[in-house]
Structure formats: C-alpha cells, structure tokens
C-alpha positions in Angstrom: -3.0 24.7 -35.5 -6.0 22.6 -36.7 -7.6 23.7 -39.9 -11.1 23.6 -41.4 -11.7 23.9 -45.1 -14.7 26.0 -46.1 -16.4 25.4 -49.5 -18.1 28.7 -50.4 -20.5 28.9 -53.4 -21.4 32.6 -53.5 -19.7 35.7 -52.0 -22.6 36.6 -49.7 -22.8 33.1 -48.0 -19.7 33.0 -45.9 -19.2 31.0 -42.6 -20.3 33.9 -40.3 -20.8 32.7 -36.8 -19.4 29.2 -37.7 -16.0 30.9 -38.3 -16.3 32.9 -35.1 -16.8 29.7 -33.0 -14.0 27.9 -34.7 -11.6 30.8 -34.3 -12.4 31.0 -30.6 -11.1 27.4 -30.3 -7.9 28.2 -32.3 -9.1 26.5 -35.5 -8.0 28.2 -38.7 -10.3 28.5 -41.7 -9.1 28.0 -45.2 -11.8 29.0 -47.7 -12.1 27.6 -51.2 -14.1 30.1 -53.3 -15.7 27.6 -55.8 -17.8 30.5 -57.3 -14.5 32.2 -58.3 -13.0 29.1 -59.9 -10.8 28.0 -57.1 -10.2 24.2 -57.4 -11.8 21.7 -55.0 -9.3 19.1 -53.9 -9.9 15.4 -54.3 -9.0 14.7 -50.6 -9.3 16.9 -47.5 -5.9 18.1 -46.3 -7.3 19.5 -43.1 -9.1 18.4 -39.9 -12.7 19.3 -40.9 -14.9 20.3 -43.8 -17.5 23.1 -43.8 -19.9 23.3 -46.8 -21.8 26.6 -47.1 -25.1 27.4 -48.9 -25.7 28.8 -52.4 -28.5 29.5 -54.9 -27.8 26.5 -57.1 -29.1 23.0 -56.8 -27.2 19.8 -56.2 -28.5 18.5 -59.5 -27.1 21.4 -61.5 -23.6 20.1 -61.9 -23.7 20.7 -65.7 -24.0 24.4 -64.9 -21.7 24.3 -61.9 -19.1 21.5 -62.5 -17.4 22.2 -59.2 -20.4 20.5 -57.5 -19.1 17.1 -58.8 -15.8 17.7 -57.2 -17.4 18.8 -54.0 -19.6 15.6 -53.9 -16.5 13.5 -54.3 -14.6 15.4 -51.5 -17.6 15.2 -49.2 -18.0 11.5 -49.8 -14.3 10.8 -49.1 -14.3 13.0 -46.0 -17.4 11.3 -44.6 -15.8 7.9 -45.3 -12.7 9.0 -43.3 -14.9 9.9 -40.3 -13.7 13.5 -40.3 -16.0 16.3 -39.0 -18.3 17.8 -41.7 -20.8 20.6 -41.3 -23.1 21.4 -44.2 -25.5 24.3 -44.1 -28.4 24.7 -46.5 -26.9 23.7 -49.9 -24.1 22.2 -47.9 -26.6 19.9 -46.1 -28.1 18.9 -49.5 -24.7 18.1 -50.9 -23.9 16.0 -47.8 -27.2 14.1 -48.2 -26.5 13.6 -51.9 -22.9 12.4 -51.3 -24.4 9.8 -48.9 -26.8 8.6 -51.6 -30.0 10.4 -50.7 -32.3 12.1 -53.1 -32.4 15.9 -53.2 -35.4 17.5 -54.9 -37.6 20.6 -55.0 -40.1 21.0 -52.2 -43.7 21.9 -53.0 -42.8 25.6 -52.1 -39.8 27.5 -51.0 -39.2 28.0 -47.3 -37.8 31.5 -47.1 -38.0 33.6 -43.9 -38.4 32.9 -40.2 -39.6 29.3 -39.8 -39.8 27.4 -36.5 -37.6 24.2 -36.3 -38.5 21.4 -34.0 -35.9 19.0 -32.7 -36.5 15.2 -32.9 -36.2 13.0 -29.9 -32.8 11.8 -31.0 -31.5 15.4 -30.8 -31.7 15.4 -27.0 -28.6 13.1 -26.9 -26.8 14.6 -29.8 -23.3 16.1 -29.5 -24.3 19.3 -31.3 -28.0 19.8 -30.7 -28.4 18.2 -27.3 -28.4 21.5 -25.4 -30.5 23.4 -27.9 -34.1 24.3 -27.2 -36.7 21.9 -28.6 -38.0 24.7 -30.8 -36.3 27.7 -32.2 -36.7 30.0 -35.2 -33.8 30.5 -37.5 -33.8 31.9 -41.0 -34.5 29.4 -43.7 -33.8 30.1 -47.4 -34.2 27.0 -49.6 -36.4 25.5 -52.3 -34.8 22.0 -52.3 -35.1 19.4 -49.6 -33.6 15.9 -49.1 -34.5 12.4 -48.0 -32.7 11.1 -45.0 -29.5 9.2 -46.1 -29.4 5.5 -45.2 -27.9 5.1 -41.8 -28.3 8.8 -40.8 -30.1 10.1 -37.7 -33.0 12.5 -38.1 -32.6 15.5 -35.9 -35.1 18.2 -36.8 -38.1 19.1 -38.9 -40.3 22.1 -39.7 -43.9 22.4 -40.6 -43.2 22.0 -44.4 -39.8 20.3 -44.4 -39.6 16.8 -42.9 -35.8 16.8 -42.6 -34.2 20.0 -41.4 -31.1 18.4 -39.8 -29.4 15.0 -39.6 -26.2 13.4 -38.4 -24.3 10.7 -40.2 -21.9 8.7 -38.1 -20.5 10.7 -35.2 -19.1 13.7 -36.9 -21.0 14.6 -40.1 -23.9 17.1 -39.8 -26.4 18.6 -42.3 -28.4 21.7 -41.2 -30.8 23.0 -43.8 -31.6 26.1 -41.8 -29.2 29.1 -41.1 -27.9 29.7 -37.6 -24.7 31.3 -38.9 -26.2 34.5 -40.1 -25.2 37.9 -38.8 -27.1 41.1 -39.6 -24.6 42.2 -42.3 -25.0 38.8 -43.9 -28.8 39.1 -43.8 -28.7 42.6 -45.3 -26.5 41.4 -48.1 -28.9 38.5 -48.9 -31.8 40.9 -49.1 -30.0 42.7 -51.9 -28.4 39.7 -53.6 -31.7 37.6 -53.7 -34.2 40.5 -54.2 -35.4 39.0 -57.4 -36.1 35.7 -55.8 -38.1 37.3 -53.1 -40.1 39.2 -55.7 -40.7 36.1 -57.7 -42.0 34.2 -54.6 -44.2 37.2 -53.6 -42.3 37.5 -50.3 -42.2 41.0 -48.8 -38.7 41.9 -47.7 -40.2 43.4 -44.5 -41.4 40.0 -43.4 -37.8 39.1 -43.0 -36.1 42.4 -41.9 -38.8 43.5 -39.5 -37.6 42.7 -35.9 -34.6 41.0 -37.5 -32.1 42.0 -34.8 -34.1 40.4 -32.0 -34.7 37.3 -34.1 -31.1 37.0 -35.1 -30.0 37.4 -31.5 -32.3 34.5 -30.5 -31.0 32.3 -33.3 -27.4 33.3 -32.5 -27.9 32.1 -28.9 -28.6 28.6 -30.3 -26.0 28.8 -33.0 -23.1 29.8 -30.7 -23.6 26.6 -28.7 -24.1 24.4 -31.8 -21.0 25.7 -33.5 -18.8 25.6 -30.4 -19.7 21.9 -30.0 -18.9 21.3 -33.7 -15.5 23.0 -33.0 -15.0 20.7 -30.1 -15.2 17.7 -32.5 -12.2 19.1 -34.4 -9.9 19.9 -31.5 
C-alpha cells in the first residue's frame, strides 16, 4: 500500500479532505506530529509528502527547531521528484525550501477570499479542471515569492502568489480547500485571539459557512483526488 507522510504543526490543522481523497485511492497516511515533538526524518521513506498549516512562520526556526528539519526533508523530497503538497504554512515551507523569500504581507488574509487561477492552471494536473474563480478559506499573514523555476498558478486580490507548481509533482497552495466544518469550528476557538487582534468578527467567517465550505469542497475533492493520482 502506498504511503504519504503528513507533517502536522498544530492539533487543529490536520489533513481533512486531503486524507479522505488519499484514503479513497488506497493511500495510507502516516502523520508526524511535529508540535508534539515527534522527529522529522532526514529522508522520506514514503511515496509522497504532505505539509500542513500552522500559526508559526517559516523564519521562526529558533522557536520551532523542527522547521529546519522540515525544510531539509522538503528540499530532499523535491529533488527526488516525489509528490509534495503544501497547504498554507506548508506552501511557505515548500517555497522557502526551493530558495524563495517568505515574508509578512501588508495585512493578514483571514476569511473567505476569492482565488483566481492563472492561465497556466488550465493545463495543470491538479487545477486544470477547477473553476477559474473560487472562494476558499484563507488564514495567513505571510506570503512568498515564486521560487525560481516554479509555475505560478493562482492569485487573490491581496496575495500575488496563492498557488504554484514546482516540477511535475510539487505543489504549494496558500489557501485551504481541505477544511471541514469541524475543522473550521476548532479554528474559531483555537485562533480566537488572532481574530480579535485583527478586528475580524467571527460571524464574518461562520455565517453561511456550510454553503461556502460545500462549494470549496467541490473544488478540493477534485484537486486532492488528482494529487492522489500522482502517488498511485
């Protein structure tokens, strides 16, 4: 049975719909809970790598030493040409591992923000069948420059690079298509202080959330199934 390793940075940011799509294709998930001190290997002993989000920054390795190990693992996995999917912080770590700058945006992008696909996405293995515009949850303050040699796939009004592909099998998605309603509810509690500090009303995210999540899931199910197809 093929296996994908999941790097998880906080308890409330699990693989969600990504795991569902991989399980449907017979791919086993093995989660490394870096937030709980589980060691990050130097080399990937699996068929794919999934890197989840988290509240820390790529540049905070002094506070979170496991980030250095993750960057080394991501770099080695990308060099081997194995499938990688990075979401939010995971996309920032992928960009950094490929030599790109990751830095704070002028303001945080938290809530329902429309994403627009680039022309290159129409021929992309993951995003080629997605609508040109869709509205997932975003929850980040940091953004990244496009790594050298990467293909720009999506943007939003305030974030120039929302998605990219490196090579044929490595993907960074800054937005969240993996969220389920239980995940979102857990985030509203776990990150309540951040919402308050940013002056964001929780209702702006939770109102009509079921309909919005269903629309995002319709996009995500196809994207994640096509990622799973890269593994098997």
